[in-house]
C-alpha positions, 0 to 999 in steps of 0.5 A, a space after each residue: 950828756 949831750 949827744 955829739 951826733 949833730 952840732 948845736 945850732 948857732 944863734 944866727 940860725 935860731 934867730 933866722 928861724 924865729 924871724 921866719 916863724 914870726 911871719 907865720 905867727 902874725 898871719 895866724 894872729 891875723 886870721 884868729 883876730 879876724 874870726 874873733 872880731 867877726 863872730 864874737 865882738 860883732 865888729 868891735 875892737 878886741 883888746 885887753 888882757 884876755 886877748 893878749 893871753 889868747 895870743 900868747 897861748 896861740 903862739 905857745 900852741 904853735 911851738 909846742 905842736 911843732 916841737 913835739 910832733 915834728 921837732 921843727 917849726 916851719 922856720 926851723 925846717 928852712 934853716 935846717 935846725 931841730 929841737 931835740 932832747 939830750 937823747 936826740 929824741 922828739 920832745 915830750 909835751 912837758 919838755 915843750 911847755 918848759 922850753 916855751 915858758 923859759 924861752 919867754 923869759 929868755 925874750 922878755 929879759 931883753 934877749 939875755 937867755 939867748 945871749 947866754 949861748 955866747 957864755 955857755 960852752 955847748 952854745 945852750 940858751 936858758 930855755 935849752 938848759 931849763 928843759 934839758 933840750 937843745 937845738 941842733 944843726 942838721 947839716 947841708 942836705 938833711 932832707 931826702 928831697 935835697 939828695 942828688 940822684 
């Protein structure tokens, strides 16, 4: 059973966090691609399946790292949401991997996995259900730095 300590996050908050994270991911891709071009291809163009797989793995590492060690990406911190287990704990590496792979399916199915939130009573997406995790809204002032003196 899901804990009712925090409410599940809305689709708008989730998308806002993903948009914020996408800027960070593009910056990460720009840096890694620049390094690949500079040091591995001697200035030649980089393309093909191995490069695409590299970029995908880089995004996976980004999300898995933040979900496992912090429960939040930087975008999730800004939008005050966190990925948690059914017990409101940080995700294990296995839960993170399942969540990321199923989130990929949620995206490539033209967003149907995310739109499932509108049909699920608890507002859970496909990747939430598959990984037995959820994204919660932490409230208006969840961080100590926002507390009033």
